[in-house]
VOPA-395030 format. One line per 4 residues: number of its first residue (from 1); for each residue z, y, x of N, C-alpha, C, O. Coordinates in nm, 4 decimals. Each point is the difference from the previous one (the first is absolute). Layout:
NUM = Z:Y:X:Z:Y:X:Z:Y:X:Z:Y:X; ...
END
This chain:
1 = -3.1623:0.9207:-6.9245:-0.1396:0.0486:0.0005:-0.0559:-0.1531:0.0328:0.0398:-0.0886:0.0756; -0.1505:0.0995:-0.1680:-0.0693:-0.1853:0.0093:-0.1031:0.0674:0.1080:-0.0606:0.1061:-0.0145; 0.0564:-0.1960:0.1277:-0.0680:-0.0162:0.1222:-0.1532:0.0072:-0.0338:-0.0715:0.0973:0.0236; 0.0299:-0.2202:-0.0851:-0.1414:-0.0515:-0.0383:-0.0448:0.1384:-0.0814:-0.1057:0.0395:0.0493
5 = 0.1482:0.0432:-0.1519:-0.0602:0.1101:-0.0778:-0.0043:0.1000:0.1077:-0.1053:0.0635:0.0047; 0.1943:-0.0346:0.0827:-0.0003:0.0758:0.1255:-0.1231:0.0089:0.0824:-0.0693:0.0979:0.0279; 0.0573:-0.2321:0.0070:-0.1040:0.0129:0.0704:-0.1405:-0.0170:-0.0511:-0.0991:0.0214:0.0699; 0.0947:-0.0689:-0.2200:-0.1324:0.0893:-0.0394:-0.0280:0.1370:-0.0312:-0.1162:0.0406:-0.0013
9 = 0.2265:0.0433:-0.0272:-0.0083:0.1240:-0.0025:-0.0212:0.0701:0.1129:-0.0639:0.1050:-0.0071; 0.1110:-0.1486:0.1232:-0.0399:0.0622:0.1243:-0.1225:-0.0518:0.0543:-0.0757:0.0764:0.0600; 0.0502:-0.1887:-0.0736:-0.1711:-0.0014:0.0365:-0.0894:0.0138:-0.0509:-0.1101:-0.0314:0.0454; 0.1386:0.1028:-0.1980:-0.0989:0.0506:-0.0771:0.0140:0.1764:0.0490:-0.0772:0.0871:-0.0401
13 = 0.1240:-0.0778:0.0781:0.0197:0.1725:0.0500:-0.0644:0.0077:0.1227:-0.0233:0.1109:0.0482; -0.0182:-0.2427:0.0262:-0.1010:0.0357:0.1372:-0.1428:-0.0225:-0.0202:-0.0593:-0.0811:-0.0711; 0.0125:0.1844:0.1613:-0.1474:-0.0513:0.0127:-0.0442:-0.1015:-0.0032:0.0418:-0.0724:0.0904; -0.1375:0.0118:-0.1800:-0.0599:-0.1547:0.0083:0.1505:-0.1052:-0.0213:-0.0023:-0.1226:0.0102
17 = 0.0912:0.1820:-0.0325:0.1207:-0.1194:-0.0665:0.0675:-0.0501:0.1217:0.0998:-0.0701:-0.0169; -0.1406:0.0964:0.1395:0.0623:-0.0531:0.1240:0.1025:0.0797:0.0760:-0.0121:0.1176:0.0346; 0.0950:-0.1819:-0.0172:0.1174:0.0652:0.0765:0.0576:-0.0987:0.1209:0.0068:-0.1200:-0.0268; 0.0335:0.1635:0.1543:0.0187:-0.0530:0.0932:0.1727:-0.0544:-0.0077:0.0780:0.0879:-0.0367
21 = -0.0326:-0.1907:0.0608:0.1306:-0.0098:-0.0151:0.1266:0.0930:0.0169:0.0958:0.0162:-0.0757; -0.1347:0.0584:0.2388:0.0714:0.1371:-0.0100:-0.0068:0.0887:-0.1131:0.0999:0.0653:-0.0302; -0.1937:-0.0567:-0.0278:-0.0304:0.1237:-0.0997:0.0728:-0.0651:-0.1194:0.0617:0.0826:-0.0673; -0.0551:-0.1847:0.0329:0.0569:-0.0954:-0.1213:0.1520:0.0019:0.0229:0.0835:0.0331:-0.0842
25 = -0.0603:-0.0720:0.2059:0.1726:0.0429:0.0180:0.0628:0.1343:0.0125:0.1193:0.0254:-0.0167; -0.2213:0.0634:0.0504:0.0510:0.1426:-0.0143:-0.0036:0.0635:-0.1272:0.0705:0.0994:-0.0173; -0.1376:-0.1397:-0.0676:-0.0410:0.0241:-0.1782:0.1425:-0.0816:-0.0647:0.0851:0.0593:-0.0662; -0.0803:-0.1842:0.0951:0.0880:-0.0657:-0.0775:0.1352:0.0547:0.0429:0.0908:-0.0175:-0.0813
29 = -0.0531:0.0978:0.2253:0.1269:0.0224:0.0118:0.0312:0.1604:-0.0904:0.1063:0.0324:-0.0528; -0.2337:0.0470:0.0572:0.0094:0.1143:-0.0515:0.0364:0.0011:-0.1601:0.0813:0.0726:-0.0572; -0.1794:-0.1915:-0.0069:0.0402:-0.0619:-0.1480:0.1334:-0.0329:-0.0479:0.0430:0.0427:-0.1071; 0.0473:-0.1461:0.2146:0.0943:-0.0516:-0.0331:0.1072:0.1116:0.0071:0.0946:-0.0125:-0.0777
33 = -0.0962:0.1239:0.1631:0.0428:0.0938:-0.0127:0.0090:0.1514:-0.1098:0.0718:0.0996:-0.0100; -0.1824:-0.1533:-0.0525:-0.0460:0.1159:-0.0836:0.1343:0.0130:-0.1224:0.0325:0.1173:-0.0187; 0.0247:-0.1916:-0.0409:0.0944:-0.0143:-0.1180:-0.0435:-0.0774:-0.0637:-0.0964:-0.0734:0.0221; 0.1808:0.0824:-0.1336:-0.0137:-0.0890:-0.0803:-0.1152:-0.0278:-0.1186:-0.0297:-0.1028:-0.0610
37 = -0.0166:0.2253:0.0559:-0.1508:0.0284:-0.0840:-0.0923:-0.1142:0.0575:-0.0364:-0.0867:-0.0794; -0.0076:0.0788:0.2212:-0.0886:-0.0958:0.0266:0.0389:-0.1319:-0.0041:-0.0876:-0.0848:-0.0168; 0.2502:0.0375:0.0342:0.0080:-0.1279:-0.0314:0.0127:-0.0247:-0.1427:-0.0235:-0.1189:-0.0218; 0.0509:0.1829:-0.0833:-0.0187:-0.0192:-0.1236:-0.1536:-0.0281:-0.0383:-0.0351:-0.0998:-0.0630
41 = -0.0458:0.1928:0.1055:-0.1408:-0.0151:-0.0502:-0.0520:-0.1301:0.0331:-0.0630:-0.0708:-0.0786; 0.0977:0.0356:0.2231:-0.0618:-0.1108:0.0510:0.0527:-0.1398:-0.0581:-0.0682:-0.1022:0.0057; 0.2045:0.1081:-0.0658:0.0447:-0.1228:-0.0619:-0.0701:0.0015:-0.1522:-0.0281:-0.1084:-0.0511; 0.0040:0.2171:-0.0113:-0.0602:-0.0118:-0.1325:-0.1233:-0.0496:0.0155:-0.0395:-0.0820:-0.0829
45 = -0.0513:0.1246:0.1994:-0.1282:-0.0332:0.0037:-0.0093:-0.1413:0.0478:-0.1024:-0.0636:-0.0245; 0.2062:0.0066:0.0943:0.0114:-0.1717:0.0375:0.0408:-0.0621:-0.1139:-0.0538:-0.1057:-0.0331; 0.1579:0.1644:-0.0451:-0.0054:-0.0807:-0.1281:-0.1152:-0.0321:-0.0938:-0.0047:-0.0949:-0.0783; -0.0720:0.1729:0.0950:-0.1326:-0.0057:-0.0799:-0.0734:-0.1170:0.0338:-0.0758:-0.0532:-0.0810
49 = 0.1001:-0.0038:0.2338:-0.0856:-0.0964:0.0745:0.0930:-0.1090:0.0424:-0.0090:-0.0417:0.1155; 0.0939:-0.0066:-0.1939:0.1273:-0.0732:0.0234:-0.0330:-0.1263:0.1497:0.0857:-0.0303:0.0830; -0.2323:-0.0235:-0.0857:-0.0277:-0.0983:0.1162:-0.0862:0.0601:0.0830:-0.0886:-0.0755:0.0402; 0.0834:0.2100:0.0079:-0.0647:0.0629:0.0675:0.0272:-0.0693:0.1627:0.1096:-0.0366:0.0424
53 = -0.2012:0.0325:0.0095:0.0043:-0.0673:0.1653:-0.1534:0.0368:0.0319:-0.1027:-0.0563:-0.0380; 0.1246:0.1937:0.1383:-0.0966:0.0812:0.0291:-0.1078:-0.0826:0.0955:-0.1197:0.0233:0.0161; 0.1918:-0.1146:0.0347:-0.0932:-0.0995:0.1299:-0.0573:-0.1069:-0.0902:-0.1209:-0.0087:-0.0213; 0.2006:-0.0630:-0.0249:-0.0492:-0.1023:-0.1076:-0.0996:0.0037:-0.0893:-0.0892:-0.0823:-0.0204
57 = 0.1159:0.2022:-0.0400:-0.1251:0.0441:-0.1425:-0.0999:0.0761:0.0931:-0.0842:0.0670:-0.0597; 0.0805:-0.0665:0.1786:-0.1342:0.1158:0.0417:-0.0018:0.0988:-0.0124:-0.1109:0.0482:-0.0234; 0.2065:0.0272:0.0292:0.0465:0.1373:-0.0403:-0.0116:0.1070:0.1515:-0.0440:0.1113:0.0289; 0.0848:-0.1788:0.0111:-0.0092:0.0666:0.1711:-0.0215:-0.1303:0.0839:0.0413:-0.1131:-0.0257
61 = -0.1241:0.1605:0.1437:0.0000:-0.1119:0.1074:-0.0091:0.0919:0.1267:-0.0475:0.1131:0.0102; 0.1098:-0.1983:0.0886:0.0137:0.0282:0.1593:-0.0871:0.0557:0.0687:-0.0628:-0.0887:0.0578; 0.0270:0.1807:-0.0339:-0.1654:0.0140:0.1009:0.0457:0.1339:0.0817:0.0635:0.1034:-0.0209; -0.1350:-0.1686:0.1276:0.0156:0.1350:0.1537:0.1219:0.0490:0.0183:0.0083:0.1228:-0.0035
65 = 0.1039:-0.1931:0.0249:0.1311:0.0282:0.0232:0.1031:0.0538:-0.0816:0.1155:0.0325:0.0277; -0.2130:-0.0280:-0.1877:0.0757:0.0462:-0.0992:-0.0163:-0.0399:-0.0951:-0.0712:-0.0997:0.0116; 0.1025:0.1232:-0.1345:-0.0510:-0.0316:-0.1598:-0.0979:0.0771:-0.0819:0.0053:0.1209:0.0226; -0.0736:-0.1494:-0.0919:-0.0947:0.0545:-0.0867:-0.0071:-0.0542:-0.1201:-0.0189:-0.1198:-0.0212
69 = 0.0364:0.2209:-0.0765:0.0192:-0.0275:-0.1501:-0.1387:-0.0608:-0.0415:-0.0930:0.0629:0.0505; 0.0536:-0.1714:-0.1313:-0.1539:0.0041:-0.0282:-0.0143:-0.0070:-0.1448:0.0929:-0.0261:-0.0766; -0.2334:0.0546:0.0364:-0.0305:0.0463:-0.1417:0.0727:-0.0738:-0.0936:0.0019:0.0499:-0.1125; 0.0623:-0.1617:0.1286:0.0733:-0.0598:-0.1254:0.1405:0.0748:-0.0007:0.0586:0.0513:-0.0953
73 = -0.0181:-0.0605:0.2413:0.1534:0.0989:0.0113:-0.0147:0.1500:-0.0617:0.0943:0.0683:-0.0399; -0.2264:-0.0323:0.0401:0.0116:0.1446:-0.0636:0.0034:-0.0051:-0.1467:0.0596:0.0842:-0.0672; -0.1196:-0.1770:0.0214:-0.0195:-0.0227:-0.1692:0.1646:-0.0236:-0.0319:0.0563:0.0755:-0.0793; 0.0051:-0.1672:0.1352:0.1205:-0.0716:-0.0507:0.0974:0.1379:-0.0049:0.0789:0.0276:-0.0904
77 = -0.1052:0.0496:0.2093:0.0811:0.1250:-0.0020:0.0000:0.0775:-0.1331:0.0848:0.0297:-0.0842; -0.2408:-0.0063:0.1049:-0.0526:0.0953:-0.1258:0.0480:-0.0514:-0.1243:0.0537:0.0746:-0.0819; -0.0689:-0.1926:0.0627:0.0652:-0.0895:-0.1307:0.1613:0.0445:-0.0266:0.0495:0.0417:-0.1047; 0.0208:-0.0669:0.2471:0.1446:0.0283:-0.0261:0.0308:0.1437:-0.0387:0.0692:0.0330:-0.0963
81 = -0.1250:0.0435:0.1771:0.0280:0.1485:-0.0559:-0.0435:0.0156:-0.1260:0.0927:0.0413:-0.0697; -0.1891:-0.0554:0.0112:-0.0496:0.0110:-0.1638:0.0683:-0.0908:-0.0837:-0.0272:0.0111:-0.1195; 0.1065:-0.0959:0.1503:0.0762:-0.0839:-0.0957:-0.0587:-0.0872:-0.0255:0.0629:-0.0748:-0.0748; -0.2040:0.0247:0.1104:-0.0852:-0.0919:-0.0957:-0.0496:-0.1093:0.1230:-0.0642:0.0352:0.0989
85 = 0.0999:-0.1480:-0.1220:-0.0160:-0.1257:0.0935:-0.0864:-0.1065:-0.1102:-0.0327:-0.1130:0.0362
END
């Protein structure tokens, strides 16, 4: 499972793209045990952006005791899922 892609996918699923650390940990644990399909999917997505760094690239920001996906993060995730960068 690719950690950074998983974080983007989790955050985009939350209202306003923000999740507390407890929510992130819970969702990560759920996805980590969900089977090979998720792990393979996140690896494929990550391969499309080999230099992915969600914090250095401004895709995710730390805020209010959690993390929030930025508009740039949403755009990169959308491009990864559409296979266009």
